[in-house]
Backbone as CSV, one residue per row, in Angstrom:
resi,resn,N_x,N_y,N_z,CA_x,CA_y,CA_z,C_x,C_y,C_z
1,UNK,193.154,163.669,139.593,193.784,162.404,139.108,194.923,162.079,139.124
2,UNK,195.862,162.751,139.004,197.342,162.594,139.310,197.544,161.718,140.331
3,UNK,196.738,162.387,141.689,196.949,161.442,142.833,196.654,160.048,142.857
4,UNK,195.625,159.948,142.052,195.460,158.002,141.670,196.571,157.449,141.233
5,UNK,197.272,158.083,140.305,198.374,157.666,139.600,199.816,157.389,140.610
6,UNK,199.726,158.377,141.377,200.801,158.552,142.451,200.591,157.247,143.202
7,UNK,199.316,157.231,143.671,199.164,155.856,144.572,199.335,154.704,143.891
8,UNK,198.824,154.290,142.767,199.025,153.208,141.894,200.327,152.671,141.883
9,UNK,201.440,153.937,141.629,202.693,153.820,141.347,203.648,153.468,142.803
10,UNK,202.660,154.060,144.038,203.464,153.805,145.187,203.196,152.678,145.757
11,UNK,201.743,151.921,145.415,201.442,150.213,145.795,202.160,149.514,145.152
12,UNK,202.544,149.939,143.713,203.586,148.923,142.939,204.924,148.871,143.593
13,UNK,205.207,150.080,144.037,206.893,150.094,144.577,206.835,149.287,145.820
14,UNK,205.705,149.306,146.436,205.595,148.783,148.100,205.564,146.950,147.483
15,UNK,204.812,146.855,146.555,204.937,145.389,146.139,206.421,144.813,145.344
16,UNK,207.427,145.812,145.247,208.546,145.674,145.074,208.263,145.691,143.266
17,UNK,207.298,146.104,142.322,207.282,146.153,141.019,207.549,147.385,140.646
18,UNK,208.399,147.388,139.543,208.979,148.587,139.244,208.334,149.492,138.476
19,UNK,208.303,150.602,138.334,207.509,151.373,137.484,207.786,151.253,135.890
20,UNK,209.320,150.822,135.918,208.973,150.629,134.382,208.146,149.243,133.853
21,UNK,208.090,148.241,134.911,207.360,147.089,134.637,205.720,147.331,134.385
22,UNK,205.497,148.027,135.473,204.218,148.361,135.436,203.947,149.407,134.587
23,UNK,204.568,150.401,133.928,203.897,151.082,132.534,204.236,150.184,131.374
24,UNK,205.094,149.181,131.509,205.473,148.590,130.275,203.883,147.610,130.372
25,UNK,203.386,147.139,131.142,202.444,145.926,131.340,201.205,146.877,130.958
26,UNK,201.073,148.308,131.138,200.049,149.226,130.915,199.652,149.759,129.832
27,UNK,200.988,149.456,129.159,201.440,149.778,127.748,201.236,151.600,127.766
28,UNK,201.929,151.889,128.833,202.499,153.739,129.150,203.609,153.804,128.838
29,UNK,204.158,154.633,128.558,205.731,155.099,128.185,205.886,155.634,129.761
30,UNK,206.721,155.138,130.216,207.055,155.301,131.618,207.967,156.594,131.661
31,UNK,208.488,157.251,130.650,209.100,158.258,130.658,208.152,159.488,131.073
32,UNK,207.042,159.289,130.559,206.036,160.113,130.471,205.151,160.124,131.642
33,UNK,205.159,158.788,132.625,204.436,158.852,133.607,205.589,159.691,134.627
34,UNK,206.829,158.973,134.631,207.735,159.931,135.551,207.817,161.563,135.393
35,UNK,207.269,161.752,134.333,207.791,163.554,133.933,206.341,163.715,134.901
36,UNK,205.320,163.513,134.486,204.032,163.973,135.194,204.281,163.984,137.050
37,UNK,204.561,162.814,137.282,204.771,162.251,138.608,206.176,163.705,139.105
38,UNK,206.749,164.186,138.517,207.896,165.148,138.852,207.434,166.331,138.277
39,UNK,206.319,166.559,138.178,205.607,168.067,138.110,205.393,168.236,136.765
40,UNK,205.702,167.560,135.634,205.823,168.382,134.230,204.237,168.320,134.007
41,UNK,204.336,169.107,132.364,203.224,169.079,132.183,202.254,168.058,131.967
42,UNK,200.660,168.003,132.629,200.124,167.060,132.639,199.112,167.168,131.389
43,UNK,198.900,166.118,130.986,197.676,165.915,129.783,195.762,166.172,130.665
44,UNK,195.265,165.977,129.858,193.966,166.499,130.333,193.373,165.289,131.163
45,UNK,192.349,165.447,131.928,191.411,164.586,132.634,191.385,163.194,132.365
46,UNK,190.713,163.354,131.112,190.177,162.085,130.211,191.373,161.039,130.171
47,UNK,192.813,161.518,129.750,194.013,160.973,129.581,194.408,160.154,130.753
48,UNK,194.600,161.381,131.941,195.177,160.876,133.249,194.022,159.624,133.469
49,UNK,192.877,159.519,133.539,192.057,158.801,133.825,192.055,157.526,133.267
50,UNK,192.422,157.452,131.932,192.644,156.307,131.040,193.815,155.564,131.501
51,UNK,194.926,156.248,131.842,196.297,156.034,132.017,196.328,155.527,133.381
52,UNK,195.561,156.074,134.699,195.264,155.362,135.388,194.713,154.043,135.979
53,UNK,193.640,153.947,135.077,193.137,152.656,135.122,193.950,151.584,134.400
54,UNK,194.508,151.789,133.425,195.537,150.986,132.810,196.680,150.792,133.800
55,UNK,197.160,151.445,134.571,197.845,151.236,135.390,197.624,150.257,136.595
56,UNK,196.110,150.678,136.992,195.864,150.123,138.349,195.461,148.674,137.582
57,UNK,195.096,148.393,136.612,194.853,146.827,135.769,196.161,146.159,135.524
58,UNK,197.179,146.696,135.215,198.316,146.114,135.307,198.647,145.737,136.568
59,UNK,198.509,146.458,137.797,198.759,146.059,138.752,198.286,144.800,139.453
60,UNK,196.769,144.953,139.203,196.122,144.017,139.742,196.350,142.763,138.835
61,UNK,196.549,142.780,137.681,197.163,141.484,136.961,198.606,140.686,137.592
62,UNK,199.237,141.897,138.176,200.507,141.326,138.668,200.094,140.374,140.402
63,UNK,199.141,141.517,140.875,198.480,140.966,142.114,198.117,139.395,141.873
64,UNK,197.539,139.247,140.749,196.989,137.776,140.665,197.750,136.785,140.328
65,UNK,198.703,137.065,139.659,200.161,136.171,139.161,200.700,135.910,140.635
66,UNK,200.925,136.801,141.447,201.611,136.567,142.548,200.927,135.569,143.590
67,UNK,199.454,136.074,143.687,198.569,135.039,144.593,198.531,133.740,144.070
68,UNK,198.500,133.539,142.619,198.549,132.104,142.096,199.946,131.736,142.361
69,UNK,200.943,131.971,141.928,202.406,131.437,142.369,202.353,131.053,144.186
70,UNK,201.692,131.979,144.562,201.696,131.418,146.179,200.749,130.542,146.346
71,UNK,199.482,130.262,146.052,198.694,129.374,146.089,199.310,127.951,146.047
72,UNK,199.982,127.808,144.436,200.772,126.706,144.047,201.907,126.571,145.052
73,UNK,202.593,127.314,145.739,203.731,126.948,146.509,202.994,126.120,147.827
74,UNK,202.175,126.697,148.132,201.528,126.611,149.363,200.776,124.901,149.331
75,UNK,200.181,124.626,148.230,199.725,123.489,147.829,200.944,122.695,147.622
76,UNK,201.768,122.720,146.820,202.824,122.034,147.082,203.504,121.449,148.106
77,UNK,203.518,122.622,149.095,204.093,122.133,150.547,203.413,121.345,151.403
78,UNK,202.356,121.385,151.161,201.055,120.228,151.890,201.086,119.148,151.278
79,UNK,201.548,119.001,150.406,201.255,117.193,149.493,202.512,116.608,150.083
80,UNK,202.206,115.377,150.783,203.106,114.525,151.397,203.912,113.796,149.822
81,UNK,204.923,113.371,150.060,205.678,112.983,148.887,204.803,111.568,148.209
82,UNK,204.804,111.871,147.141,204.164,110.626,146.068,202.458,110.962,146.254
83,UNK,201.813,111.964,146.955,200.618,112.051,147.147,199.686,112.043,145.551
84,UNK,200.353,112.767,144.779,199.986,113.090,143.504,199.667,111.643,142.663
85,UNK,199.982,111.038,142.769,199.815,109.653,141.935,200.785,108.571,142.242
86,UNK,201.679,108.524,142.606,202.818,107.318,142.642,204.131,107.574,142.206
87,UNK,204.534,107.817,140.719,205.628,108.140,140.603,206.310,109.226,141.091
88,UNK,207.817,109.495,140.600,208.598,110.681,141.195,207.962,111.579,140.226
89,UNK,207.548,111.479,139.155,207.006,112.692,138.588,205.567,112.917,138.663
90,UNK,204.715,112.356,139.814,203.655,112.739,140.087,202.399,111.919,139.238
91,UNK,202.732,111.098,138.369,202.167,110.189,137.230,201.863,109.137,137.856
92,UNK,200.558,108.245,137.793,200.523,106.948,138.118,201.232,106.231,136.998
93,UNK,201.757,104.847,137.725,202.672,103.969,136.402,200.992,103.444,136.287
94,UNK,201.397,102.676,134.684,200.837,102.073,134.126,199.890,100.971,134.688
95,UNK,198.525,101.100,134.714,197.812,100.018,135.482,197.834,99.917,136.917
96,UNK,198.274,101.138,137.699,197.972,101.217,138.840,196.842,101.846,139.316
97,UNK,196.344,101.263,140.041,194.885,101.990,140.859,195.234,103.406,142.171
98,UNK,194.300,104.288,141.878,194.481,104.956,143.013,194.018,104.416,144.433
99,UNK,194.673,104.791,145.614,194.127,104.243,147.003,192.813,104.778,147.464
Protein backbone atom coordinates (compact mmCIF):
# COMPACT_ATOMS: atom_id res chain seq x y z
CA UNK A 1 0.00 0.00 0.00
CA UNK A 2 2.92 2.35 0.63
CA UNK A 3 3.81 1.98 -3.06
CA UNK A 4 0.47 3.59 -3.94
CA UNK A 5 1.26 6.62 -1.77
CA UNK A 6 4.71 6.82 -3.38
CA UNK A 7 3.14 6.80 -6.86
CA UNK A 8 0.56 9.45 -6.00
CA UNK A 9 3.22 11.74 -4.49
CA UNK A 10 5.53 11.16 -7.48
CA UNK A 11 2.70 11.96 -9.91
CA UNK A 12 1.95 15.12 -7.97
CA UNK A 13 5.60 16.14 -8.14
CA UNK A 14 5.61 15.52 -11.89
CA UNK A 15 2.64 17.88 -12.14
CA UNK A 16 4.53 20.39 -9.98
CA UNK A 17 2.11 20.01 -7.08
CA UNK A 18 3.97 20.11 -3.79
CA UNK A 19 3.63 17.36 -1.25
CA UNK A 20 2.48 20.03 1.20
CA UNK A 21 -0.37 21.20 -1.08
CA UNK A 22 -1.41 17.65 -1.90
CA UNK A 23 -1.52 16.65 1.77
CA UNK A 24 -3.34 19.81 2.79
CA UNK A 25 -6.05 19.19 0.19
CA UNK A 26 -6.32 15.57 1.32
CA UNK A 27 -6.53 16.55 4.99
CA UNK A 28 -3.44 14.52 5.80
CA UNK A 29 -0.51 15.71 7.91
CA UNK A 30 2.36 16.27 5.47
CA UNK A 31 5.07 15.50 8.01
CA UNK A 32 3.47 12.13 8.75
CA UNK A 33 3.34 11.21 5.06
CA UNK A 34 6.96 12.35 4.64
CA UNK A 35 7.99 10.18 7.59
CA UNK A 36 6.27 7.15 6.03
CA UNK A 37 7.91 7.80 2.67
CA UNK A 38 11.30 8.06 4.37
CA UNK A 39 10.97 4.66 6.03
CA UNK A 40 9.41 5.67 9.33
CA UNK A 41 6.96 3.58 11.28
CA UNK A 42 3.92 2.75 9.15
CA UNK A 43 0.29 2.57 10.20
CA UNK A 44 -1.88 -0.41 9.37
CA UNK A 45 -3.02 -1.21 5.86
CA UNK A 46 -6.49 0.25 6.42
CA UNK A 47 -5.02 3.65 7.35
CA UNK A 48 -2.56 3.56 4.47
CA UNK A 49 -5.37 2.67 2.05
CA UNK A 50 -7.54 5.54 3.32
CA UNK A 51 -4.64 8.01 3.05
CA UNK A 52 -3.74 6.79 -0.44
CA UNK A 53 -7.36 7.21 -1.51
CA UNK A 54 -7.56 10.76 -0.10
CA UNK A 55 -4.26 11.71 -1.72
CA UNK A 56 -5.40 10.36 -5.09
CA UNK A 57 -8.74 12.18 -4.79
CA UNK A 58 -6.92 15.42 -4.00
CA UNK A 59 -4.66 14.94 -7.02
CA UNK A 60 -7.69 14.20 -9.21
CA UNK A 61 -9.34 17.44 -8.03
CA UNK A 62 -6.20 19.39 -8.89
CA UNK A 63 -6.13 17.83 -12.36
CA UNK A 64 -9.78 18.76 -12.97
CA UNK A 65 -9.04 22.37 -11.93
CA UNK A 66 -6.05 22.51 -14.28
CA UNK A 67 -8.08 21.07 -17.16
CA UNK A 68 -10.84 23.65 -16.60
CA UNK A 69 -8.33 26.51 -16.63
CA UNK A 70 -6.75 25.17 -19.82
CA UNK A 71 -10.15 24.77 -21.51
CA UNK A 72 -11.12 28.32 -20.57
CA UNK A 73 -7.80 29.66 -21.83
CA UNK A 74 -8.17 27.80 -25.13
CA UNK A 75 -11.74 29.03 -25.55
CA UNK A 76 -10.69 32.63 -24.92
CA UNK A 77 -7.94 32.36 -27.52
CA UNK A 78 -10.31 31.06 -30.20
CA UNK A 79 -12.95 33.79 -29.83
CA UNK A 80 -12.56 36.77 -32.13
CA UNK A 81 -12.64 40.16 -30.43
CA UNK A 82 -16.20 41.09 -29.51
CA UNK A 83 -17.60 37.66 -30.41
CA UNK A 84 -19.06 37.18 -26.98
CA UNK A 85 -21.64 39.89 -27.42
CA UNK A 86 -20.55 43.28 -28.61
CA UNK A 87 -19.23 45.49 -25.84
CA UNK A 88 -15.65 45.50 -24.65
CA UNK A 89 -16.76 43.60 -21.56
CA UNK A 90 -18.52 40.94 -23.65
CA UNK A 91 -22.06 42.13 -22.88
CA UNK A 92 -24.49 43.33 -25.52
CA UNK A 93 -25.42 46.94 -25.42
CA UNK A 94 -28.99 47.61 -24.40
CA UNK A 95 -31.33 47.02 -27.35
CA UNK A 96 -28.66 45.42 -29.54
CA UNK A 97 -29.53 42.17 -31.28
CA UNK A 98 -27.29 39.22 -31.87
CA UNK A 99 -26.10 38.84 -35.47
